[in-house]
VOPAGU-2260 file (C-alpha; in pm, 1 decimal, decimal comma):
REM VOPAGU-2260
SITE   aa  ch    i         X         Y         Z
SITE  MET   A    0       0,0       0,0       0,0
SITE  GLU   A    1     146,2     331,2    -102,5
SITE  ILE   A    2     192,6     598,4     170,7
SITE  THR   A    3      69,8     932,2      50,1
SITE  PRO   A    4     218,5    1266,7     161,6
SITE  THR   A    5    -106,9    1336,3     348,0
SITE  ASP   A    6     -69,7    1018,9     557,0
SITE  SER   A    7     292,7    1108,0     637,4
SITE  LEU   A    8     188,9    1455,0     752,5
SITE  THR   A    9     -89,3    1311,6     967,8
SITE  THR   A   10     154,6    1067,5    1129,2
SITE  ARG   A   11     400,6    1344,0    1210,2
SITE  LEU   A   12     124,3    1557,9    1360,6
SITE  ARG   A   13       8,4    1270,7    1578,7
SITE  ALA   A   14     364,9    1204,9    1693,9
SITE  ALA   A   15     417,7    1571,7    1777,0
SITE  ARG   A   16      87,4    1576,5    1967,2
SITE  ARG   A   17     187,8    1269,1    2169,6
SITE  GLN   A   18     524,8    1424,5    2245,7
SITE  ARG   A   19     360,1    1743,2    2373,3
SITE  GLN   A   20     123,2    1539,1    2586,1
SITE  ASN   A   21     414,4    1340,8    2733,7
SITE  GLU   A   22     605,1    1660,4    2809,0
SITE  LYS   A   23     296,8    1806,5    2978,7
SITE  ILE   A   24     258,6    1492,1    3189,9
SITE  LEU   A   25     627,1    1507,2    3291,0
SITE  GLN   A   26     594,6    1875,6    3383,5
SITE  GLU   A   27     288,1    1801,6    3596,3
SITE  LYS   A   28     469,4    1517,6    3772,5
SITE  ASP   A   29     771,9    1740,2    3835,4
SITE  LEU   A   30     543,9    2013,5    3970,6
SITE  ASP   A   31     369,3    1761,2    4197,8
SITE  ARG   A   32     707,2    1633,2    4321,7
SITE  LYS   A   33     830,6    1984,7    4404,6
SITE  THR   A   34     501,4    2066,9    4577,6
SITE  GLU   A   35     530,7    1751,4    4790,4
SITE  GLU   A   36     891,6    1838,3    4879,6
SITE  ARG   A   37     782,1    2184,7    4994,5
SITE  ARG   A   38     504,2    2030,1    5202,2
SITE  GLU   A   39     749,9    1786,7    5358,5
SITE  VAL   A   40     988,4    2068,8    5449,1
SITE  ALA   A   41     697,7    2263,7    5599,7
SITE  ARG   A   42     589,1    1957,5    5798,9
SITE  GLN   A   43     943,7    1908,5    5928,3
SITE  GLN   A   44     969,6    2273,7    6031,8
SITE  THR   A   45     632,8    2254,0    6204,0
SITE  ALA   A   46     732,0    1933,1    6380,9
SITE  PHE   A   47    1060,2    2091,8    6491,4
SITE  GLY   A   48     878,5    2396,2    6628,4
SITE  GLU   A   49     626,0    2179,0    6809,8
SITE  ALA   A   50     902,1    1960,7    6955,3
SITE  PHE   A   51    1099,1    2267,1    7067,0
SITE  PHE   A   52     804,6    2425,1    7246,6
SITE  ALA   A   53     708,4    2089,4    7394,6
SITE  GLU   A   54    1059,6    2041,6    7536,7
SITE  ALA   A   55    1071,5    2399,6    7662,5
SITE  GLY   A   56     734,9    2357,0    7829,3
SITE  GLY   A   57     844,6    2029,2    7985,4
SITE  LEU   A   58    1162,8    2190,8    8118,3
SITE  PHE   A   59     977,0    2483,4    8275,4
SITE  SER   A   60     727,1    2241,5    8427,0
SITE  PHE   A   61    1019,4    2042,7    8569,7
SITE  ILE   A   62    1168,4    2363,8    8714,6
SITE  GLY   A   63     834,4    2448,1    8875,2
SITE  ARG   A   64     821,3    2099,3    9021,5
SITE  PHE   A   65    1169,6    2148,2    9165,6
SITE  PHE   A   66    1085,8    2478,9    9337,4
SITE  SER   A   67     764,0    2335,5    9476,9
SITE  ARG   A   68     940,3    2036,9    9632,8
SITE  PHE   A   69    1300,3    2120,1    9724,7
SITE  TRP   A   70    1199,6    2282,1   10057,6
SITE  ARG   A   71     970,4    1997,3   10160,7
SITE  ARG   A   72    1051,1    1676,6   10344,0
SITE  PRO   A   73    1229,7    1442,6   10315,9
SITE  PHE   A   74    1560,7    1629,8   10329,3
SITE  GLU   A   75    1826,2    1402,3   10183,6
SITE  PHE   A   76    2130,2    1557,8   10355,5
SITE  LYS   A   77    2348,3    1249,2   10320,9
SITE  GLU   A   78    2285,3    1221,1    9948,6
SITE  LEU   A   79    2337,1    1597,9    9915,2
SITE  LEU   A   80    2683,5    1561,2   10070,9
SITE  ASN   A   81    2759,8    1272,6    9835,2
SITE  GLN   A   82    2663,1    1482,6    9535,5
SITE  MET   A   83    2863,4    1781,9    9662,2
SITE  ASP   A   84    3163,0    1548,3    9684,6
SITE  GLU   A   85    3091,8    1434,4    9327,6
SITE  VAL   A   86    3069,0    1790,7    9198,4
SITE  GLY   A   87    3354,1    1933,0    9406,8
SITE  ALA   A   88    3621,6    1691,9    9523,7
SITE  LYS   A   89    3606,7    1465,2    9220,2
SITE  SER   A   90    3626,5    1763,4    8985,7
SITE  LEU   A   91    3913,9    1923,7    9176,2
SITE  MET   A   92    4193,5    1797,2    8953,6
SITE  LEU   A   93    4013,1    1892,8    8633,5
SITE  THR   A   94    3927,3    2249,5    8732,3
SITE  GLY   A   95    4264,4    2298,9    8901,0
SITE  VAL   A   96    4460,9    2204,1    8591,2
SITE  VAL   A   97    4236,3    2421,0    8373,5
SITE  GLY   A   98    4275,0    2726,4    8599,1
SITE  PHE   A   99    4649,9    2693,7    8646,6
SITE  SER   A  100    4723,0    2639,9    8277,0
SITE  ILE   A  101    4492,2    2924,2    8168,9
SITE  GLY   A  102    4669,4    3162,5    8408,8
SITE  ILE   A  103    5012,1    3074,1    8269,5
SITE  VAL   A  104    4903,5    3090,8    7904,8
SITE  LEU   A  105    4716,4    3418,7    7952,6
SITE  ALA   A  106    5019,0    3575,9    8119,4
SITE  MET   A  107    5257,0    3456,9    7846,6
SITE  GLN   A  108    5037,2    3578,5    7563,4
SITE  SER   A  109    4956,9    3915,0    7724,7
SITE  ARG   A  110    5310,1    4006,8    7827,8
SITE  GLY   A  111    5433,4    4085,0    7476,3
SITE  THR   A  112    5129,9    4299,1    7390,4
SITE  LEU   A  113    5152,4    4499,5    7712,7
SITE  ALA   A  114    5529,5    4545,2    7671,7
SITE  ARG   A  115    5475,6    4707,9    7330,9
SITE  PHE   A  116    5283,5    4987,9    7502,9
SITE  GLY   A  117    5508,0    5008,4    7807,7
SITE  ALA   A  118    5230,2    4868,7    8029,8
SITE  GLU   A  119    5395,3    4546,4    8140,2
SITE  GLY   A  120    5340,3    4644,6    8501,9
SITE  PHE   A  121    4963,6    4614,3    8451,9
SITE  LEU   A  122    4990,7    4242,0    8380,9
SITE  PRO   A  123    4866,5    4134,4    8728,8
SITE  SER   A  124    4568,1    4368,9    8705,1
SITE  MET   A  125    4478,3    4238,6    8360,1
SITE  LEU   A  126    4507,1    3879,8    8480,5
SITE  ALA   A  127    4284,4    3941,3    8783,0
SITE  LEU   A  128    4017,3    4123,4    8581,8
SITE  SER   A  129    4011,8    3861,2    8305,9
SITE  LEU   A  130    4010,0    3559,4    8534,3
SITE  ILE   A  131    3776,9    3674,3    8810,0
SITE  LYS   A  132    3525,0    3862,2    8597,4
SITE  GLU   A  133    3480,3    3628,9    8300,6
SITE  ILE   A  134    3727,5    3353,6    8215,0
SITE  GLY   A  135    3722,7    3181,1    8552,5
SITE  PRO   A  136    3342,9    3163,3    8604,1
SITE  VAL   A  137    3250,3    3075,8    8246,9
SITE  LEU   A  138    3532,6    2830,9    8181,1
SITE  THR   A  139    3478,3    2651,4    8511,6
SITE  SER   A  140    3105,8    2622,2    8445,0
SITE  LEU   A  141    3159,8    2488,8    8092,8
SITE  VAL   A  142    3414,5    2232,4    8211,6
SITE  LEU   A  143    3183,5    2115,9    8489,2
SITE  ALA   A  144    2889,7    2110,3    8247,7
SITE  GLY   A  145    3085,1    1873,8    8024,5
SITE  ARG   A  146    3171,2    1641,9    8310,8
SITE  LEU   A  147    2857,5    1656,4    8524,7
SITE  GLY   A  148    2595,8    1708,3    8255,1
SITE  ALA   A  149    2682,9    1387,9    8073,6
SITE  GLY   A  150    2720,2    1197,0    8399,8
SITE  MET   A  151    2387,5    1305,2    8548,2
SITE  GLY   A  152    2198,5    1260,4    8224,5
SITE  ALA   A  153    2339,1     911,8    8167,3
SITE  GLU   A  154    2293,3     801,6    8529,3
SITE  LEU   A  155    1930,9     911,9    8561,7
SITE  GLY   A  156    1854,7     794,6    8208,0
SITE  SER   A  157    1986,0     446,4    8286,9
SITE  MET   A  158    1774,1     435,7    8601,6
SITE  LYS   A  159    1471,4     544,0    8398,2
SITE  VAL   A  160    1500,2     287,1    8118,8
SITE  THR   A  161    1565,4       7,0    8369,8
SITE  GLU   A  162    1252,9     119,2    8562,2
SITE  GLN   A  163    1440,1     186,3    8885,8
SITE  ILE   A  164    1278,3     529,9    8916,3
SITE  ASP   A  165     934,1     378,3    8859,6
SITE  ALA   A  166    1005,1     123,2    9131,2
SITE  LEU   A  167    1099,1     400,3    9376,0
SITE  GLU   A  168     780,8     588,7    9293,3
SITE  VAL   A  169     569,6     275,5    9345,7
SITE  ALA   A  170     739,2     225,2    9683,6
SITE  ALA   A  171     650,9     589,3    9773,7
SITE  LEU   A  172    1018,4     676,3    9836,5
SITE  LYS   A  173     997,8    1013,8    9654,3
SITE  PRO   A  174    1278,4     966,1    9400,4
SITE  PHE   A  175    1251,0    1329,1    9286,7
SITE  HIS   A  176    1393,4    1449,4    9619,3
SITE  TYR   A  177    1665,4    1185,1    9625,6
SITE  LEU   A  178    1773,7    1201,7    9262,1
SITE  VAL   A  179    1694,7    1552,0    9136,6
SITE  VAL   A  180    1684,5    1795,7    9429,3
SITE  THR   A  181    2015,7    1677,5    9574,2
SITE  ARG   A  182    2199,7    1700,8    9241,1
SITE  VAL   A  183    2067,4    2046,6    9154,8
SITE  LEU   A  184    2143,6    2187,7    9501,0
SITE  ALA   A  185    2492,4    2035,2    9492,1
SITE  CYS   A  186    2562,8    2214,5    9164,3
SITE  VAL   A  187    2425,4    2543,8    9297,1
SITE  LEU   A  188    2640,9    2525,8    9611,0
SITE  MET   A  189    2964,5    2391,6    9463,0
SITE  PHE   A  190    2999,4    2588,0    9137,8
SITE  PRO   A  191    3103,5    2913,5    9316,8
SITE  ILE   A  192    3355,7    2723,4    9530,9
SITE  MET   A  193    3509,3    2556,8    9225,8
SITE  THR   A  194    3516,9    2895,8    9051,0
SITE  MET   A  195    3709,8    3054,2    9338,4
SITE  LEU   A  196    3955,9    2765,9    9322,4
SITE  THR   A  197    3999,6    2817,1    8948,2
SITE  ASP   A  198    4053,8    3191,5    8997,0
SITE  PHE   A  199    4311,3    3131,6    9270,0
SITE  LEU   A  200    4506,5    2875,4    9068,6
SITE  GLY   A  201    4484,6    3094,8    8758,2
SITE  LEU   A  202    4640,0    3385,1    8947,9
SITE  ALA   A  203    4899,9    3146,0    9091,0
SITE  GLY   A  204    4988,5    3034,9    8738,7
SITE  GLY   A  205    5010,8    3396,4    8624,3
SITE  TYR   A  206    5234,7    3483,8    8919,1
SITE  LEU   A  207    5460,9    3186,8    8842,1
SITE  GLU   A  208    5501,1    3308,7    8486,4
SITE  ALA   A  209    5568,4    3664,7    8610,4
SITE  VAL   A  210    5835,3    3539,3    8852,0
SITE  LEU   A  211    6008,7    3327,1    8589,5
SITE  SER   A  212    5998,7    3600,1    8324,2
SITE  ASP   A  213    6042,5    3918,0    8525,1
SITE  GLY   A  214    6117,5    3822,2    8884,8
SITE  MET   A  215    5809,1    4010,6    9012,2
SITE  ASP   A  216    5764,9    4036,4    9388,8
SITE  LEU   A  217    5459,9    3864,9    9537,8
SITE  ARG   A  218    5341,2    4173,0    9729,1
SITE  ILE   A  219    5359,2    4388,3    9417,7
SITE  PHE   A  220    5172,7    4123,7    9218,1
SITE  ILE   A  221    4891,3    4099,2    9474,8
SITE  SER   A  222    4851,9    4475,1    9525,9
SITE  THR   A  223    4851,1    4541,5    9151,2
SITE  ALA   A  224    4617,2    4252,4    9076,9
SITE  PHE   A  225    4345,2    4359,8    9317,6
SITE  ASP   A  226    4386,8    4735,3    9275,2
SITE  SER   A  227    4128,6    4756,4    8993,9
SITE  LEU   A  228    3881,1    4506,3    9136,8
SITE  ARG   A  229    3573,8    4599,9    9334,9
SITE  PHE   A  230    3398,5    4383,1    9590,3
SITE  ALA   A  231    3082,6    4389,7    9377,4
SITE  ASP   A  232    3278,3    4252,0    9081,7
SITE  VAL   A  233    3413,3    3959,0    9280,5
SITE  LEU   A  234    3079,1    3889,0    9445,7
SITE  VAL   A  235    2858,7    3905,0    9135,7
SITE  ASP   A  236    3096,1    3734,6    8895,7
SITE  THR   A  237    3169,2    3451,2    9138,0
SITE  PHE   A  238    2817,2    3379,3    9255,6
SITE  LYS   A  239    2663,8    3404,7    8910,2
SITE  THR   A  240    2803,3    3053,9    8873,4
SITE  SER   A  241    2529,0    2941,3    9112,0
SITE  ILE   A  242    2289,7    3022,4    8827,8
SITE  PHE   A  243    2511,5    2826,9    8590,0
SITE  GLY   A  244    2514,5    2537,5    8834,9
SITE  PHE   A  245    2136,3    2543,0    8853,9
SITE  ILE   A  246    2118,9    2534,1    8473,4
SITE  VAL   A  247    2354,1    2236,1    8449,5
SITE  GLY   A  248    2177,9    2045,9    8726,4
SITE  ILE   A  249    1818,3    2108,2    8620,0
SITE  VAL   A  250    1876,3    2049,9    8246,0
SITE  SER   A  251    2077,1    1730,3    8301,1
SITE  CYS   A  252    1826,7    1591,0    8551,8
SITE  TYR   A  253    1531,2    1681,4    8329,7
SITE  LEU   A  254    1674,2    1507,3    8023,5
SITE  GLY   A  255    1780,7    1200,4    8220,9
SITE  TYR   A  256    1463,8    1180,0    8430,9
SITE  ASN   A  257    1238,4    1188,2    8123,9
SITE  VAL   A  258    1421,8     947,8    7893,4
SITE  ARG   A  259    1194,2     733,2    7679,5
SITE  GLY   A  260    1312,2     427,3    7491,1
SITE  GLY   A  261    1627,2     221,2    7525,3
SITE  THR   A  262    1996,5     268,1    7589,1
SITE  ARG   A  263    2038,4     467,8    7268,4
SITE  GLU   A  264    1817,6     740,5    7412,8
SITE  VAL   A  265    2033,1     744,0    7727,0
SITE  GLY   A  266    2339,1     842,5    7524,2
SITE  ARG   A  267    2134,0    1099,4    7335,2
SITE  ALA   A  268    2012,3    1251,1    7663,5
SITE  ALA   A  269    2369,1    1272,8    7796,8
SITE  MET   A  270    2486,0    1447,9    7479,6
SITE  GLN   A  271    2193,4    1690,6    7482,6
SITE  ALA   A  272    2255,8    1770,0    7850,1
SITE  VAL   A  273    2608,3    1891,2    7773,6
SITE  VAL   A  274    2514,7    2086,5    7461,3
SITE  ILE   A  275    2203,5    2257,7    7599,3
SITE  SER   A  276    2367,1    2338,1    7933,6
SITE  SER   A  277    2668,7    2495,2    7763,6
SITE  LEU   A  278    2453,8    2707,5    7533,1
SITE  LEU   A  279    2232,6    2825,4    7818,5
SITE  ILE   A  280    2538,9    2912,3    8028,9
SITE  LEU   A  281    2674,7    3138,1    7755,3
SITE  LEU   A  282    2338,3    3304,8    7693,4
SITE  THR   A  283    2274,1    3352,9    8065,3
SITE  ASP   A  284    2620,5    3502,5    8109,2
SITE  VAL   A  285    2533,4    3777,4    7861,5
SITE  VAL   A  286    2218,1    3863,6    8057,7
SITE  VAL   A  287    2391,3    3853,4    8398,1
SITE  VAL   A  288    2683,4    4069,0    8283,5
SITE  ARG   A  289    2447,8    4327,6    8135,8
SITE  ALA   A  290    2236,3    4331,5    8452,1
SITE  SER   A  291    2545,9    4370,8    8673,1
SITE  ILE   A  292    2664,9    4666,0    8464,3
SITE  LEU   A  293    2325,5    4832,4    8495,2
SITE  LEU   A  294    2312,1    4773,2    8871,2
SITE  PHE   A  295    2674,9    4830,5    8977,1
SITE  GLY   A  296    2827,9    5015,7    8684,9
SITE  ASP   A  297    3139,8    4930,2    8490,5
SITE  ILE   A  298    3498,5    4916,3    8609,3
SITE  SER   A  299    3560,7    5257,9    8456,5
SITE  ASP   A  300    3294,6    5409,6    8681,5
SITE  SER   A  301    3505,2    5341,7    8991,1
SITE  ALA   A  302    3819,0    5499,5    8848,0
C-alpha cells in the first residue's frame, strides 16, 4: 500500500501531539514532586517547632516541680553531701589544671602585647580582671557542664530505662527528692567554690610566669592585681556561677529523668545535657553581665 504525503503529515502531527502530551505529563509530575517536597519541608519545620516548644514547656514544668518540692521533706542531707563530693572533690583535679594552665598561658600571651605599650606592670591587674570577671566563672562552668551534665543525664537515664525510678515511685520513696533535688542543690552550692579555686590557681599560674619572666615580687603582684577590682565585681561574677550550676543540674536531671526508649536514648540525653547546658550558660552570662553593669556600673565608673 502506497503511503501518501497526506498520511505522512498526519503521522508526524500525531507524533508531535503525543510528544507534547508526554512533556505536559512530565511537567505536571515534576510540579507535583516539588510541591510535595515543599510540604514535607513545611511539615518538618512545624514538627521541629512543636518539639521545641514541647521540650521547653516540659523543662519549665520540671523547674516548677523542683521549686515546689526542694523545701519539703524528706531532706536528703546524706545524698546531698555525696553529690557535693561528686561535683567538688572529684572535679578538683580537672578544674585545678584548667585554671592553672589558663593563668600561665594568659600571662605569656599578654606580656608581649603589654610590653609594646610600656604597660607590662599592669599584667597582674589584667590577669585578675580577666580571670575573676569572666574567664574563671565561664570556663569553670563549661568544664563542669561537660563532666557533670553527661554523667547526670546518663545516670538518671539508665535508672529510667531500667525502671528503677518507677520502682521508687511505686514504693513511695519520693525519688525526685533523692535524685533531682540533691543534684541540683549540689551544683548550685559547689559551682562558686570551684570557681574561686579556678581563679586562685589561675592567678597562681600567672604569678609563676611573672616570677620566671620578670622576677616580680609577690606583694607587688597581689597589690597590683586587686587594685582595679571591686567587691561587687568579685561577688557578682563569682556567685553568678550558682545560676550556671542550677542550669547544668536542672537540664541534666530533666533530660535524664524523662528518657523514653532504650539505651540509645540514654546516650542521646547525655549528649543533649552537655550541649544545651553549655549554650544556656553562655546566653545567661550575657544577661547577667548586662544586669550587673546596669546595677553596679562598669569598672571605669570606679576609676
